N, C-alpha and C positions, 0 to 999 in steps of 0.2 A: 631321938630316943630309939634305940635298937629294938627289934622284935624279940622280946625276952620273957615276958610274963606268961605264966601258964593260963591265967584267966583270960589273957588277950586272945588266945587261940579260939576259945569258944565264942567270944564276942565277935571275932573276925568272921567265923563261919556263919553266925547269925546275921551279921551285916551283909555278907555276900548273898545269903538266902533272901534277905529283904530286897537287895538290889535286883536279884533275879525276878522276884515277884513284881517289883516296881516296873521292870522293863517288859513285863508280859511273858517271861520265860518260866517254864515249869520248874518248880523248886522241889527239893527233897521232901518226902513225906515224913520221914522219921530220922533226922540227921544224927541224933544222939545214939540211936541204936545202930545205924549203918556206918557211921564214921567214928563213933567212939569219942573219947576225949583227946582232941588234937593238941599237942603242945605247940609252943611258939615256933620251933624249928620247922615242924611239919607244915604249920600254917604259912610260914615264910616261903617254903619251897612251893607250896600250892599256889600262892599268889604270883610268885615269880614265873612259874610254869604257865599260868593261865593268862598272864598279861605280857605285852612287849616291854612295858616299863611300869613300875609301881613306886610310889612315893609315900613316905610316912611324914605327915605334916602335923606340927603341934597347933595348939589353939590360937597362936599368934600368926600362923601361916608360914612358919620357918620349916624348911625341909630337914628332917631328922635322920632319915635313912632312904636309901635308893636301892632298887633291884631292877635289873634289865634281863629280859628273856630273849633278846635279839642281839646277835653278834654285831650287826650293823649299828645298832644304837650304842653298844658298848664302845665302839670306835669314835663316837661323836664327842667323847670327853664330858659326859654329863656328871661324872663323879665329883666335879668341882662345885656342884650345886649344894653339897652338904653345908648346912649352916646358913644358907642364903634364903631370903623370902621366896616362896614359890612364884609370886607375882613378878619378881625381877628376872626370872628365867625365860620369859616369853616376850614376844614382840609387842609393840605398842597397842595394836588393835585387839590383842588377846587379853590384856590386863583386866578389862571389865568382866570377861568371862570367868577368870580365876576368882575374882571377888564374888561373883554370883554363886559359883560352886561352893566356896567356903561358907558363905552365908546359908545356902540351902542345906549343906551337910551339917551345919550347927543346929539348924531349926528342926531338921528331920533326919532320919537315919541315912538317907541316900539322896544325892543330887541328880538332876538330869544330866545326861551326857552332853559334852560340848567339845567342839574341835578348837584347839589352840595351836599356835605356831611357835616353835622354839628356834631362835637363831642358831645357825651352824657355822662352824669355822671352815667347813668344806664347801660353802657356797650357798645353795638354796636352803630356805627354811625347812625345818622338819615338822610336818603336820602330825599331831597326836590327838586322838579322841579320848578324853578322860571322863570317868565317872568317879565322884568322891563319896566315900562311905565313912560315917562316924563310928568309931569303935571306942568303947569304954566311956566312963563318965568324966574323964579328965580333958575332953575336947580333942583327943587325937583323931586324925582323919587319914584314911588310906585312899590315895588317888590311883586308880587302876587305869592305865592307858594302852591304846592300841595304835601301832604305827600305820599311818595312812599313806605313806609314800607310794607303795605299790598301787593302791587304789587311785591316788592322784595321777600317777603316770598313765594308768589305763584310761582315766577320764580325759587326760590331755591328748592321748592317742585317738580317743573317740572323737574329740573336738576337731583334731587335725584331719581325720578321715572324713568327718562330716563336711568340713570346709572344702576339702579336696573334691568330694562328691558334688557339692554345690557348684564349685567352679567348673567341673567337668559337665555338669548338667547345663549350666549357662552356655558353655562353649558349644555343646551339641545343639542347644536350642537356637543359638545364633547361626550355626552352620545350616540347620534345617531351614531357618528363615531365609538365608541367602539362596539355598537350593530351591526353595519354593518360589522365590522371586524370579530367579533365572529361568526356572521351569515354566512359569506362567508367561514371562515376557519374551521368551525365545521365539524368533520368527520361524524357526525350523520345526516341523511337526515331529514330536517325540512321543512314543508310546512305550510304557513299561509293561512287560509281559512275564507272567510266571513261567519259568522254564519247564517245570514239571507238568503243569496242567494246560499250558498255553492259553490261559485265561488273561484277559486284559486287566491289569491292576490299576493303571492310571494313564490318562492321555492329556496332554497340555492343550490350551485353546487353539494353537495353530493346527494340531492334529484334528481337533474337533471341526475346525473349518474345512480341513481337507477331506476328511472321511464322512462328515455329516452326522448329526444326532449322536455325538460322542457320549452324552450322558446315558443313552440307552445301550451303548456299546460296552461300557465298563462293566466287567464281570462276565462279558460274553466271550466267545471263542475268538482268538486272534485271527484265525484263517478266514472267518466270516467277513473280514474287511476286504478281502481280495476276490478277484474273479477266480472261479474254480480252476481255470486253465493255469493259473499262476501258483496253485498250491504245491505241486511237485518241486518247483524251483525254490519256493520259500522254505519248504521242509528240508531240502538239500542244504540251503544256506544256514539254517538253524543248526543242522547236524555238524556242519563245519565249525560254526561258532562254538558249539559245545566242546569240540575237540581242541581247537586252536585259539579260542578266545575272540577271534575276529575273522571276517571273510570279505572278499571283494564285493563291491556294489553290483546289484543287478537291477534290470528294468522290469517292472511288474505292472499289472493293471489292477486298479481298485475295483471293488464291487460296484461303485457308481460310474465306472467306465473311464476314470481318469488315469492317465499314465503317470508313474512316479518311479523314482530311484529308491531302492530298498537297501539299507545297510543296518547291521546289527552288531552289538558287542555284548559280552557276558559280564555280569558282576554278581557278587553275593551280598545278601542283606538278611540279617536275622536268621542265619544258618540255612538260608534258602537261595537258590540261584534264580536270577532274573535276566531277561533280555532287555537291553535298551535299544529300541528300534527307531531309526530316523527315516522319515519319508520326505522326499523332495519332489515336488510336482515337476513334471517334464516342462522345460522351457522357463521355469521360474528363475528369476534373477533379482539381484538387489536393485532397489530404486535407483534410477539414473541420477547422477550428481551433476550439478551445474559445473561446467568446465572451468568457470572463473573461480569457483570456491574449492574444487577438488584438489587434493594434494597429490593425486596419482601422477599427473603430468610432471610436477616438480620432482617427484621421486625418480621418474624415468629419465629426466634430464640429468640429474645428479649421477645416476648410474652410468650414463653414456658420455659425460664430458671427458675430454682428454686429460684433464688434470686430476691428480689423485685427490680423493675426498675421504676424510676419516672423522668419525664421531667417537669421542671418549667420555668417560666419566670424569669427575673432579680429580680422581686418583691417576688419570692418564692411562687407564686400561681401556682397550678398544672395545666399543660397542658394535660398530658397523663400519664397513668400508665399501668403496666402489671398485669396479674392475680395473680402473687406471692405477689405483694404489697397488692392487695385486700384481700388476705388471711391473711397477717400479720395484716392489719388494721381492720379485721372482717367486710368487706364490700361485697356487692353483685355485684355492677356494677360500671364501671368507671364514669358514670354520677354523682354518689354521691360525687366524689372527684374533678371533673373538676371545676377549678376556685376557689377552696378552698385553704387557706394558708397551707403550708406543716407542719408548727409547730403545727397544730391541732392534728397531730398524732406522729410527730417525736420530741423527746427531751423534755426538760423542756421549757415551753413557754417563749420566750424572752431571752433565755440564750444560749442553745446549738447551734441553727442554726445561731445565730449572730456570735459566735466564728467560726463556719464552714465557713460562708460567708466571714468573715475577712481574713481567711486563703486562701480562693479561690481567693479573690482580690489580695492577695500578691503573691501567687504561681501559680495560674491558675488551680491547681488540688490538691485534698486532698485524702489520703489513710488511711484506718483503723481508722477512727474517731469513737470512742466508745460513744454510747448514748443508748436511749431506744425508743421503739415504743409502743404507747398506742392504744389498740384496741378500736373499737367503743363501746364495751360492758364492758370496764373497765379493760381488761387484759393488762399486761405490759410484754415486752420481751426485753432483751439486744440485741443490734444489732451493727454491724460495718458498717460504711458508707464510700464508695469511691465516690468522686464527681469530676466533671470537668465542667468548664465554656467554652462555645463555641459561636462564633458569629452566629447570625441568621438574615441575612440581616443587617438592621440598628440597631438591638437590640441584646441582649444577651439571651441565654437560658442555663439552668444548668441541667446536667444529674446526677442522683443519683443511685448508686447500693447499695442495702440494704441487708445485710446478717445477719440472726438471729444467735445468739451465746448462746442461752439459756434464761431462764426466770429470769436472774439476770443481772442487769446493771454492766458495768465495774466499776463504782464507788462503788457499793455494794460489788463486789468481792474484790476490793482493801481494803475496810474497814474491811470486814470480814477476810481478809488474815492477816492484820497487827494488828488489834485491840486486839485480845485475848492476844497476848504476852505483850502488854502494860498494859492490865488490870491486869495481874498477877503481874507485877511490882508494880502497884498502890496498890493492896490489900495487898501486902507484907509490905506496909508502916503503916498499921493499928497497933496502939499501940506504934509506934515509933515517929510519928509526929501527929500534930493536924489535925482535920477534915478540918479545913479551908485550911491548906496547901495541903491536899489531893485533895480537890475540885479544888484548883488553878492548881495543877499539871494535873488533869484530863482535865481541860479546855485547858491547853497548848497542851496536847496530841491530843485532838480532833481538835484543831485549826491547828496544824501542819499537821495532816492527810488530812484535807480539802484543805490546801494550796498545799500539794503534789499532791492530786488528780486533782486540778484545773490546775496545771502546766503540769501534764501528759496529760490531755484532750486537752490542747491548744498547745502541743508540745513545752513547756517551753516559751510560748509567754506571758510575764508578762502583757503587755498592754491589752490582751484579758482576762487574768485570773483575773485581778483586778475587773472589773464589774461583772464577774461571782460570785465572793465572796462577792460582795456588798461593796468593799473597794475602796478607792482612790489609785492611783498608789504609792503615797508617803507612805501611810499606809502599803501597801503590801511590799514595799521595806524595811520598818522598821521591819516588822515581819520576812522577809527573813533573815535579818541580825541577828535578835534575835535568830532564830532557826538554824542558820548556814546553810541555804539552798541556799545561793547565795550572790553575791556581792551587792553593792549599785546600785542606778539607773544609766543608761547610762548618758554620758555627756550632751546630749540634753534634758534630763529630769530633770536635777538638777536645 
């Protein structure tokens, strides 16, 4: 039913006044004198301007008319609601709220406001807060709604920010817990000093043992911890730290007469500068370890053995090397190789180490794997590699022992050992067979030698030998049968 009757305008104004009073809002004192007799057109404009969406519903709950005061809502396609029951335009959980508003508006002039959700073709539901007003005696109801999407977006942002703050607070709390634990358990004496006042902010238990009565020192002057003769040197050190951030260690005497090494660094916290001072008692050293359990001798042995030693991660990127490997690779320092792929120096790129890694995964260790090492300046040398894969926490690391065997690779030695005899046989064919047949025979000899070398390198692992030769497994099996080097493929490869 359109907004058309003259009497409806007055009823609508009275209903809106009643709704305002019901919601605790100051109403007009004399609406008839101040507003006059509003006709239906003016009332319709007033409602449309005051609300984001307004619906006129008959006594059976069917929508008779719609007005939207928001361009965003106009684009939602709500015009198709005309002639539909209001309850059918909302989501399932909102249907009961529509029934309550219709019943309340029928029993009394105005209902309580309720939020309902309308499904949207553009994705998310559209939240609207309605209040229903009964107008006239024929059961007509005007539902005035306000779009809550902006408020909902702000609420969601507030929730997201709150969750982010809680996560950040938890992260800072955990970081502080770790700092406190390290600070308390550190064997080195550490003192935190306010850079502006040179007051002691905090001292760890090791510092308390070193300087004595630390609970009485905190809040006191830092220089009081030291012999007066050491004050100039300490002040000079702190001045350098203020400028450069760090300074060289100096030897000073504590007030209790003990000699110690003084070092300091500067950091900022809560918009204030602090010194982190470390004090090491003269002659202090780590507790002696039992030579039978200490790993230091093993480390020294590995560093000085004549064979190259390399440790990599599971991705074959270098973690550490010894000096013998640096000599083989013609490098000066370990920093040049750390983080680099091992196949930059070992084997033919993309071939040898893949075969080696496949054998490691299958057997856990590899011995006497022949390949070459390429120096940084172009030299090559034949080497034998022994490797083992061991767990390192949740990951794996691989250790390689690399032994030089001369400046010829195993492949070159094998070819130079077997090829001359075959060449003599081939040249003996000249004059007896055609050149075409000799070339074919030569190709067969070279092909066979390469297959034999690949099988030798891979420990007769045909699956690994095939990609090394650039062949499919089926092609390799065919050539093996041709040259009488082995049987056909295993049953699971047929």
